[in-house]
C-alpha positions as CSV (number, residue, x, y, z in Angstrom):
1,M,0.0,0.0,0.0
2,M,2.8,2.4,0.9
3,L,4.8,1.8,-2.3
4,T,1.9,2.2,-4.7
5,S,-0.3,4.6,-2.7
6,K,-3.1,2.1,-3.0
7,S,-6.2,2.7,-0.9
8,I,-8.3,-0.2,0.4
9,K,-11.8,-0.5,1.9
10,G,-12.7,-1.3,5.5
11,R,-13.3,-5.0,5.0
12,E,-9.9,-5.6,3.4
13,A,-8.2,-3.5,6.1
14,H,-9.9,-5.7,8.7
15,E,-8.8,-8.9,7.0
16,L,-5.2,-7.6,6.9
17,G,-5.3,-6.7,10.6
18,L,-5.0,-3.0,10.0
19,V,-8.3,-2.2,11.9
20,D,-9.7,-4.1,14.9
21,A,-13.3,-4.1,14.0
22,I,-15.9,-2.8,11.5
23,T,-19.1,-1.1,12.6
24,S,-21.8,1.1,11.1
25,A,-21.4,4.9,11.3
26,N,-24.3,5.1,13.8
27,E,-22.7,2.6,16.2
28,L,-19.1,3.8,15.9
29,V,-18.9,5.8,19.1
30,N,-20.8,3.2,21.2
31,T,-18.6,0.4,19.9
32,A,-15.4,2.4,20.6
33,C,-16.6,3.2,24.1
34,S,-17.5,-0.4,24.7
35,W,-14.1,-1.6,23.5
36,A,-12.3,1.0,25.7
37,L,-14.3,-0.2,28.8
38,E,-13.5,-3.8,28.1
39,I,-9.8,-3.0,27.8
40,V,-9.8,-1.1,31.1
41,E,-11.7,-4.0,32.8
42,K,-9.1,-6.4,31.3
43,K,-11.8,-8.3,29.4
44,R,-10.0,-7.5,26.1
45,P,-6.2,-7.4,25.5
46,W,-4.7,-3.9,25.0
47,F,-2.5,-3.9,21.9
48,K,-0.4,-0.8,21.5
49,S,0.0,-0.5,17.8
50,L,3.4,1.1,18.0
51,Y,4.9,-1.9,19.8
52,R,3.1,-4.7,17.9
53,T,5.6,-7.2,16.3
54,D,3.3,-10.3,16.0
55,R,3.1,-10.0,12.2
56,L,6.9,-9.7,11.8
57,P,9.1,-12.6,10.8
58,D,12.7,-12.8,12.1
59,L,15.3,-10.2,11.2
60,V,17.0,-12.3,8.6
61,E,13.7,-12.8,6.7
62,V,12.8,-9.1,7.2
63,K,16.1,-8.1,5.5
64,D,15.4,-10.4,2.6
65,V,11.9,-9.1,2.1
66,L,13.1,-5.5,2.2
67,R,16.1,-6.2,-0.2
68,F,13.6,-7.8,-2.7
69,A,11.3,-4.8,-2.3
70,R,14.1,-2.4,-3.1
71,V,15.0,-4.3,-6.3
72,Q,11.4,-4.4,-7.5
73,T,10.8,-0.8,-6.6
74,K,13.9,0.4,-8.6
75,K,12.6,-1.5,-11.6
76,R,9.0,-0.2,-11.4
77,A,9.6,3.3,-10.2
78,P,13.2,4.3,-11.3
79,N,12.5,8.0,-11.5
80,V,11.2,8.7,-8.0
81,Q,12.8,8.6,-4.6
82,H,9.9,8.3,-2.1
83,P,9.1,4.5,-2.4
84,I,12.7,3.7,-1.5
85,V,12.5,6.1,1.4
86,C,9.4,4.3,2.6
87,I,11.4,1.0,2.7
88,D,14.2,2.7,4.6
89,V,11.8,4.0,7.2
90,I,10.2,0.6,7.7
91,E,13.7,-1.0,8.1
92,E,14.7,1.7,10.7
93,G,11.6,1.0,12.7
94,I,12.2,-2.8,12.7
95,V,15.9,-2.7,13.4
96,S,16.2,0.3,15.7
97,G,12.8,0.3,17.3
98,P,9.5,2.1,16.7
99,R,10.5,5.5,18.1
100,A,13.6,5.6,15.9
101,G,11.4,4.6,13.0
102,L,8.9,7.5,13.7
103,M,11.8,10.0,14.0
104,K,13.2,8.8,10.6
105,E,9.7,9.0,9.1
106,L,9.3,12.6,10.3
107,L,12.7,13.8,9.0
108,S,12.2,11.9,5.7
109,A,8.8,13.4,5.2
110,K,10.2,16.9,5.7
111,M,13.0,16.2,3.2
112,L,10.6,14.7,0.6
113,E,8.2,17.7,0.9
114,Q,10.8,19.9,-0.7
115,T,11.4,17.7,-3.7
116,Q,10.2,18.4,-7.2
117,T,8.3,15.1,-7.2
118,S,6.3,16.1,-4.1
119,K,5.5,19.5,-5.7
120,S,4.4,17.8,-8.9
121,L,2.2,15.2,-7.2
122,R,0.5,17.8,-5.0
123,H,-0.1,19.9,-8.1
124,F,-1.7,17.0,-9.9
125,F,-3.8,16.0,-6.9
126,F,-5.5,19.5,-6.8
127,A,-5.6,19.8,-10.6
128,Q,-7.6,16.6,-10.9
129,R,-10.2,18.0,-8.4
130,A,-10.5,21.3,-10.3
131,T,-11.4,19.9,-13.7
132,S,-15.1,19.9,-13.1
133,K,-15.2,23.6,-12.0
134,I,-16.2,25.4,-15.2
135,P,-16.8,29.2,-15.0
136,N,-20.2,30.3,-16.3
137,I,-21.3,26.7,-16.6
138,T,-21.1,24.9,-13.2
139,N,-21.5,28.0,-11.1
140,I,-24.8,29.3,-12.5
141,G,-27.2,27.0,-10.6
142,L,-27.9,24.3,-13.2
143,T,-28.9,20.9,-11.8
144,P,-27.9,17.8,-13.8
145,R,-30.8,16.0,-15.5
146,K,-31.3,12.3,-14.7
147,I,-29.8,10.1,-17.4
148,K,-31.1,6.5,-17.1
149,K,-30.8,5.1,-20.6
150,A,-27.9,5.5,-23.0
151,A,-27.7,4.4,-26.6
152,I,-24.4,3.8,-28.5
153,V,-24.0,3.8,-32.3
154,G,-21.2,1.4,-33.2
155,G,-20.1,-1.7,-31.5
156,G,-16.4,-1.7,-32.3
157,L,-13.6,-1.5,-29.8
158,M,-14.6,2.0,-28.6
159,G,-18.3,1.5,-28.7
160,S,-18.1,-1.8,-26.8
161,G,-15.7,-0.2,-24.3
162,I,-18.1,2.7,-23.7
163,A,-21.0,0.3,-23.3
164,T,-19.0,-1.7,-20.8
165,V,-18.2,1.3,-18.6
166,L,-21.8,2.4,-18.6
167,I,-23.4,-0.9,-17.7
168,L,-20.7,-1.4,-15.0
169,N,-22.1,1.7,-13.4
170,N,-25.8,0.6,-13.8
171,F,-26.9,2.5,-16.9
172,K,-29.3,0.8,-19.3
173,V,-27.5,0.6,-22.7
174,I,-28.7,0.0,-26.2
175,L,-26.0,-0.9,-28.7
176,K,-26.7,-0.4,-32.4
177,E,-24.9,-1.9,-35.3
178,V,-25.7,-2.2,-39.0
179,N,-26.0,-6.0,-39.2
180,E,-26.4,-9.1,-37.0
181,Q,-22.8,-10.2,-37.5
182,L,-21.3,-6.8,-36.3
183,L,-23.9,-6.6,-33.5
184,S,-23.0,-10.0,-32.2
185,A,-19.3,-9.2,-32.3
186,G,-19.9,-5.9,-30.4
187,I,-22.0,-7.7,-27.7
188,N,-19.4,-10.4,-27.4
189,R,-16.7,-7.7,-26.9
190,V,-18.7,-6.3,-24.0
191,K,-19.2,-9.7,-22.5
192,G,-15.4,-10.3,-22.8
193,N,-14.7,-7.0,-21.1
194,L,-16.9,-8.0,-18.2
195,Q,-15.4,-11.4,-17.9
196,S,-11.9,-9.9,-17.7
197,F,-13.1,-8.1,-14.5
198,V,-14.4,-11.4,-13.2
199,R,-11.0,-13.1,-13.8
200,K,-9.2,-10.2,-12.0
201,G,-11.5,-10.6,-9.0
202,Q,-13.0,-7.2,-9.5
203,L,-16.5,-8.5,-10.3
204,T,-18.4,-11.7,-9.2
205,K,-20.1,-13.9,-11.7
206,E,-23.5,-12.9,-10.4
207,D,-22.6,-9.2,-10.7
208,C,-21.3,-9.9,-14.2
209,E,-24.6,-11.4,-15.3
210,T,-26.6,-8.6,-13.7
211,K,-24.5,-5.9,-15.4
212,F,-24.7,-7.7,-18.8
213,S,-28.5,-7.9,-18.5
214,L,-28.5,-4.0,-18.8
215,L,-27.3,-4.3,-22.4
216,S,-29.5,-4.9,-25.4
217,G,-28.6,-4.9,-29.1
218,V,-30.6,-3.4,-32.0
219,L,-30.2,-2.9,-35.8
220,D,-32.4,0.3,-36.1
221,Y,-33.2,3.5,-34.1
222,E,-36.7,2.5,-32.9
223,Q,-35.6,1.9,-29.3
224,F,-33.7,5.2,-29.2
225,R,-36.9,7.1,-28.7
226,D,-36.6,7.1,-24.9
227,A,-32.8,7.4,-24.7
228,D,-31.5,10.2,-22.6
229,V,-28.1,10.3,-24.3
230,V,-26.7,8.8,-27.6
231,I,-23.0,8.3,-28.0
232,E,-21.8,7.9,-31.6
233,A,-18.7,5.7,-31.8
234,V,-18.2,4.8,-35.5
235,I,-15.1,5.3,-37.7
236,E,-13.7,8.8,-38.3
237,D,-15.8,9.5,-41.5
238,V,-17.4,12.9,-41.6
239,L,-20.2,12.0,-44.0
240,L,-21.1,8.9,-42.0
241,K,-21.3,10.9,-38.8
242,Q,-23.4,13.6,-40.4
243,Q,-25.8,11.0,-41.6
244,I,-26.1,9.4,-38.2
245,F,-26.8,12.7,-36.4
246,S,-29.4,13.6,-39.0
247,D,-31.1,10.2,-38.4
248,L,-30.9,10.7,-34.6
249,E,-32.9,13.9,-34.9
250,K,-35.8,12.0,-36.4
251,Y,-36.0,9.4,-33.7
252,C,-34.8,10.8,-30.4
253,H,-36.8,13.1,-28.0
254,H,-36.0,16.8,-28.0
255,N,-34.0,16.7,-24.8
256,C,-31.8,13.8,-25.8
257,I,-28.1,14.6,-25.7
258,F,-26.2,13.9,-29.0
259,A,-22.6,13.0,-28.2
260,T,-19.8,11.9,-30.5
261,N,-16.7,10.0,-29.5
262,T,-14.7,11.5,-32.4
263,S,-11.1,12.1,-31.4
264,T,-10.2,14.7,-34.1
265,I,-13.2,15.9,-36.3
266,D,-14.6,19.4,-35.7
267,L,-18.0,19.1,-34.0
268,N,-19.5,21.9,-36.1
269,L,-18.8,19.8,-39.2
270,I,-20.4,16.7,-37.6
271,G,-23.6,18.6,-36.7
272,Q,-23.8,20.6,-39.9
273,K,-26.9,18.8,-41.2
274,T,-29.0,19.0,-38.1
275,G,-30.9,21.7,-36.3
276,S,-29.7,20.5,-32.9
277,Q,-26.4,22.1,-32.5
278,D,-27.2,23.1,-28.9
279,R,-27.3,19.5,-27.8
280,I,-24.3,18.2,-29.8
281,V,-21.3,17.6,-27.6
282,G,-18.1,15.6,-27.8
283,A,-17.7,12.7,-25.3
284,H,-14.2,11.6,-26.2
285,F,-13.3,8.4,-24.3
286,F,-9.7,7.0,-24.5
287,S,-9.0,3.5,-25.5
288,P,-9.8,1.1,-23.8
289,A,-12.8,3.1,-22.7
290,H,-13.6,0.8,-19.8
291,V,-10.1,1.2,-18.4
292,M,-8.7,4.7,-19.2
293,P,-9.7,7.2,-16.5
294,L,-10.2,10.4,-18.7
295,L,-13.3,11.7,-20.4
296,E,-12.8,14.8,-22.7
297,I,-16.0,16.7,-22.9
298,V,-16.0,19.0,-26.0
299,G,-18.4,21.9,-26.2
300,T,-19.0,24.2,-29.2
301,R,-20.1,27.8,-28.9
302,Q,-23.7,26.4,-29.5
303,T,-23.6,23.6,-27.0
304,S,-25.9,24.4,-24.1
305,S,-24.5,24.7,-20.6
306,Q,-27.1,22.2,-19.4
307,V,-25.6,19.5,-21.7
308,I,-22.1,20.1,-20.3
309,V,-23.4,19.9,-16.7
310,D,-25.3,16.6,-17.6
311,L,-22.1,15.0,-19.0
312,L,-20.1,16.1,-16.0
313,D,-22.5,14.2,-13.9
314,V,-22.3,11.2,-16.1
315,A,-18.5,11.3,-15.9
316,K,-18.8,11.3,-12.1
317,K,-21.2,8.4,-12.1
318,I,-18.9,6.3,-14.4
319,Q,-15.9,7.2,-12.3
320,K,-14.1,9.2,-15.0
321,T,-12.1,12.4,-14.5
322,P,-13.6,14.9,-17.0
323,I,-11.9,17.8,-18.7
324,V,-14.1,20.3,-20.5
325,V,-12.6,21.8,-23.7
326,G,-13.5,23.9,-26.7
327,N,-14.0,22.7,-30.3
328,C,-11.2,22.4,-32.9
329,T,-9.4,19.6,-34.8
330,G,-8.0,17.2,-32.2
331,F,-9.6,19.1,-29.3
332,A,-7.1,19.3,-26.4
333,V,-5.5,15.9,-25.8
334,N,-4.9,14.6,-29.3
335,R,-4.0,18.0,-30.7
336,M,-1.5,18.6,-27.9
337,F,0.2,15.3,-28.5
338,F,0.1,15.3,-32.3
339,P,3.6,16.7,-32.5
340,Y,4.8,13.8,-30.2
341,G,4.8,11.3,-33.1
342,Q,5.9,13.8,-35.7
343,A,9.0,14.8,-33.8
344,A,9.9,11.1,-33.3
345,S,9.4,10.6,-37.1
346,F,11.7,13.5,-37.8
347,L,14.4,12.0,-35.7
348,V,14.2,8.6,-37.4
349,D,14.3,10.2,-40.8
350,Y,17.5,11.9,-39.9
351,G,19.3,8.9,-38.4
352,L,18.1,7.9,-34.9
353,D,17.0,4.4,-34.0
354,V,13.3,3.7,-33.5
355,Y,13.8,1.4,-30.6
356,H,16.3,3.7,-28.9
357,I,13.8,6.6,-29.1
358,D,11.1,4.4,-27.5
359,H,13.4,3.3,-24.8
360,V,14.5,6.8,-23.9
361,I,10.8,8.0,-23.8
362,T,9.8,5.1,-21.5
363,Q,12.8,5.8,-19.3
364,F,11.5,9.3,-18.9
365,G,8.2,7.9,-17.6
366,M,5.8,7.5,-20.5
367,P,4.1,4.1,-20.6
368,M,5.3,3.5,-24.2
369,G,7.3,5.4,-26.8
370,P,5.8,7.1,-29.9
371,F,6.4,4.1,-32.2
372,R,5.0,1.5,-29.9
373,L,2.0,3.8,-29.4
374,A,1.6,4.1,-33.2
375,D,1.5,0.3,-33.4
376,L,-1.2,0.1,-30.7
377,V,-3.4,2.8,-32.3
378,G,-2.9,1.3,-35.8
379,F,-1.5,2.9,-38.9
380,G,-4.9,3.4,-40.5
381,V,-6.0,5.6,-37.6
382,A,-2.7,7.4,-37.6
383,T,-2.8,8.1,-41.3
384,A,-6.4,9.4,-41.1
385,T,-5.5,11.6,-38.1
386,R,-2.5,13.0,-39.8
387,K,-4.6,14.0,-42.8
388,Q,-6.9,16.0,-40.5
389,Y,-4.0,17.8,-38.9
390,F,-2.3,18.5,-42.2
391,Q,-5.5,20.2,-43.4
392,S,-6.0,22.2,-40.2
393,Y,-2.4,23.1,-39.2
394,P,-0.3,22.8,-42.5
395,E,2.2,25.5,-41.4
396,R,3.5,23.5,-38.5
397,C,3.4,19.9,-39.5
398,Y,6.4,17.8,-40.2
399,K,5.4,16.6,-43.7
400,S,7.2,13.2,-44.1
401,M,4.9,10.3,-44.1
402,L,6.9,8.0,-46.3
403,L,7.9,5.4,-43.7
404,L,4.3,4.9,-42.6
405,Q,3.2,4.6,-46.2
406,I,5.9,2.1,-47.0
407,L,5.0,-0.1,-44.0
408,L,1.3,0.1,-44.9
409,E,2.0,-1.0,-48.5
410,D,3.6,-4.2,-47.1
411,N,0.5,-4.8,-44.9
412,R,2.2,-3.8,-41.7
413,T,-0.6,-1.9,-40.0
414,G,0.5,-2.1,-36.4
415,E,-0.3,-4.5,-33.5
416,S,-3.6,-5.7,-35.0
417,S,-1.7,-7.3,-37.9
418,R,1.2,-8.5,-35.7
419,K,3.6,-6.3,-37.6
420,G,4.3,-2.6,-37.4
421,F,7.4,-0.9,-36.0
422,Y,7.6,-4.0,-33.8
423,V,6.5,-7.6,-34.4
424,Y,4.0,-9.3,-32.1
425,D,3.6,-12.9,-30.9
426,D,0.2,-14.7,-30.2
427,K,0.0,-12.9,-26.8
428,R,0.6,-9.5,-28.4
429,K,4.0,-9.2,-26.8
430,A,6.2,-6.7,-28.8
431,S,9.7,-7.5,-30.1
432,R,12.2,-5.6,-32.1
433,D,12.2,-6.4,-35.8
434,P,15.6,-6.4,-37.6
435,D,13.7,-6.1,-40.9
436,L,12.6,-2.6,-40.0
437,R,15.9,-1.1,-41.0
438,K,15.3,-1.9,-44.7
439,Y,12.0,0.0,-44.6
440,I,13.7,3.0,-43.0
441,E,16.5,3.0,-45.6
442,K,14.0,2.8,-48.4
443,S,12.0,5.7,-46.8
444,R,15.2,7.9,-46.5
445,S,16.2,7.0,-50.1
446,M,12.8,8.0,-51.5
447,G,12.6,11.2,-49.5
448,G,16.2,12.2,-50.3
449,V,17.0,12.4,-46.6
450,M,20.4,11.8,-45.2
451,Q,21.6,11.1,-41.7
452,N,22.3,14.3,-39.8
453,P,25.6,14.0,-37.8
454,K,24.5,16.7,-35.3
455,L,21.2,14.9,-34.5
456,M,23.1,11.5,-34.2
457,K,25.0,13.0,-31.2
458,L,21.9,13.9,-29.3
459,T,21.9,12.8,-25.6
460,D,19.0,11.0,-24.1
461,N,17.9,14.2,-22.4
462,D,18.0,16.0,-25.8
463,I,15.8,13.3,-27.3
464,V,13.2,13.7,-24.6
465,E,13.2,17.5,-25.1
466,I,13.1,17.4,-28.9
467,I,10.1,15.1,-28.7
468,L,8.2,16.6,-25.8
469,F,8.9,20.4,-26.2
470,P,6.8,20.6,-29.4
471,V,4.0,19.0,-27.3
472,V,4.4,21.8,-24.7
473,N,4.4,24.4,-27.6
474,E,1.1,23.0,-29.0
475,A,-0.3,22.9,-25.4
476,C,0.5,26.6,-25.2
477,R,-1.5,27.3,-28.4
478,V,-4.4,25.2,-27.0
479,L,-4.4,27.3,-23.9
480,D,-4.0,30.6,-25.7
481,E,-6.9,29.9,-28.1
482,G,-9.2,29.1,-25.2
483,I,-9.6,25.4,-26.2
484,A,-8.5,24.6,-22.7
485,L,-9.7,26.7,-19.8
486,K,-6.6,26.4,-17.6
487,A,-3.1,24.9,-17.8
488,S,-3.9,22.5,-15.0
489,D,-6.6,20.9,-17.2
490,L,-3.9,20.1,-19.8
491,D,-1.7,18.6,-17.0
492,V,-4.6,16.2,-16.1
493,A,-5.3,15.5,-19.7
494,S,-1.6,14.6,-20.4
495,V,-1.4,12.3,-17.4
496,M,-4.7,10.6,-17.6
497,G,-5.1,10.6,-21.4
498,M,-1.6,10.0,-22.7
499,G,0.2,8.5,-19.7
500,F,2.6,11.5,-19.0
501,P,4.1,10.7,-15.6
502,S,2.1,12.1,-12.7
503,Y,5.3,12.5,-10.6
504,R,6.3,15.2,-13.2
505,G,3.0,17.0,-12.6
506,G,1.7,17.0,-16.2
507,V,3.1,18.5,-19.4
508,M,2.7,22.2,-18.5
509,F,3.8,21.9,-14.9
510,W,6.9,20.0,-16.1
511,A,7.7,22.6,-18.6
512,D,7.3,25.3,-16.0
513,S,9.7,23.4,-13.7
514,L,12.3,23.8,-16.5
515,G,11.3,27.4,-17.2
516,A,9.5,29.0,-20.2
517,K,12.7,30.7,-21.4
518,Y,14.6,27.4,-21.5
519,V,11.8,25.7,-23.5
520,Y,11.6,28.7,-25.8
521,D,15.3,28.9,-26.4
522,R,15.6,25.2,-27.3
523,L,12.6,25.4,-29.7
524,E,13.9,28.6,-31.3
525,A,17.3,27.1,-31.9
526,W,15.8,23.9,-33.5
527,S,13.5,26.0,-35.7
528,K,16.5,27.7,-37.2
529,D,18.3,24.4,-37.8
530,Y,15.3,22.2,-38.7
531,G,12.4,24.3,-39.8
532,Q,9.0,25.7,-38.8
533,F,7.8,22.5,-37.0
534,F,9.8,23.6,-34.0
535,K,8.9,27.4,-34.1
536,P,7.8,28.6,-30.7
537,C,4.3,30.1,-30.6
538,E,3.6,33.6,-29.5
539,Y,2.1,32.6,-26.1
540,L,5.4,30.7,-25.2
541,A,7.5,33.5,-26.6
542,A,5.7,36.1,-24.4
543,R,6.0,34.0,-21.3
544,A,9.7,33.4,-21.9
545,H,10.4,37.1,-22.4
546,Q,8.4,38.1,-19.4
547,G,9.9,35.4,-17.2
548,A,6.3,34.3,-16.4
549,S,4.8,30.9,-15.7
550,L,3.1,29.1,-18.6
551,A,0.1,28.6,-16.3
552,A,-0.3,32.3,-15.5
553,K,-3.8,33.6,-16.2
554,V,-4.1,36.5,-18.5
555,D,-6.7,39.3,-18.3
556,G,-9.3,38.9,-21.1
557,A,-8.3,35.3,-21.8
558,K,-10.3,33.7,-24.6
559,S,-12.7,30.8,-24.2
560,R,-14.0,28.6,-27.0
561,L,-17.0,27.4,-24.9
């Protein structure tokens, strides 16, 4: 519990011996008084927690356990200090006695409080709790409407994941597909998701059956008439989405919320053929939807405040952390991280190794590097997303797509086809592929690109910065344009949506810890050497010249909500 900051419930604490008894809130004081009297009357033994040793093995075994814990901790959390300090404190208490342990705990806590990690984690803790406070929306007296029944259009990976999280939290769900085969596949995916919770011991078989009974499948919109919210989760095809929303208007009641799970497409474009722009909203879940903790709620200038309040309430009920953002291509999270893969592609084009880049980025603390992520998402999605960005932000895109195209031509589409930048076994375990080099060489040859001796000498820290500083730069634009309401929302989005390490506080907090001027100077130098892709935006430039924080609020700040 100490090493992972895991919280547990009362019953588990009782089973572990951490609490002596469990009682109802009404009986708590009476039970405590009764226990105290029994201890005084010697009817019950008095165990002083500080001096209890009945759960401890002998000292030799203790040392072995702690040695093993240190090795595992250094593997699992190499970039943070506090888990090792916890182990040191435990050892001091066992070896030198409880009071010495308490003194070491006190001194260690004071020392850790001053570290950047502590500041980052405290920032993230409060940032998480501030995401649902939206000026002029959540503070104007609106009450969330009751949402009992949800409908989902599309039973693919995203649709089935969204259905799973909704029925897990006791919403009735209708899942629509275009034919029996796809519908059956979607329902089976939901069943498989629930069964995975049973296997992990997070759900009983009886609960699994009860939850699954909340789901029904349909091939038309007839049962959508009493739905309170519809979530569209089909492929990223504008015309298809426009047709779906036009159909929904004909079947759903006038208060039904029309939500889209699109990750990149402008909501105004999706709702263009309806007269219901005030109830169209983005509900962007992250894959897998029943696991990832973030929900990006996207509002246009037409989206009603009531709809935003309703979705914030849904987010709370399905145990997601929401961030409310404005409408643009990619919204906040995907737009902010689009340069992540582009910067990595730039480095590979000019000579760096794919696998070394991924290793360096995971050592920094990301769950996977940009190329492993591209495999997971799939090259089809990556190509479609790039097209959207090139159309919307042509002046700051790194244009080379040759390597991805060459891989696609050879039917390497990512993890789903068992071959992408990596190769995958039957259990989807990734391995390096020596054949990748020939694709890279062909890509360089076709693009007329040569290895750059200067870039080949980059340190690991340089690689981290050249990949992540463009992300910071785009995050600054997102904030400046009013797509995000505050920098701390982008920190939460980066951690919970993209796996940026929480012990670094989020992408904006991390950049501020280095200093806006440092980030600006590095990007400006790269832009002179390597082009407009790295050019710092005006927001970042202004903060750098003023010596101000990237998170500092500006009078008259814009909002796209």
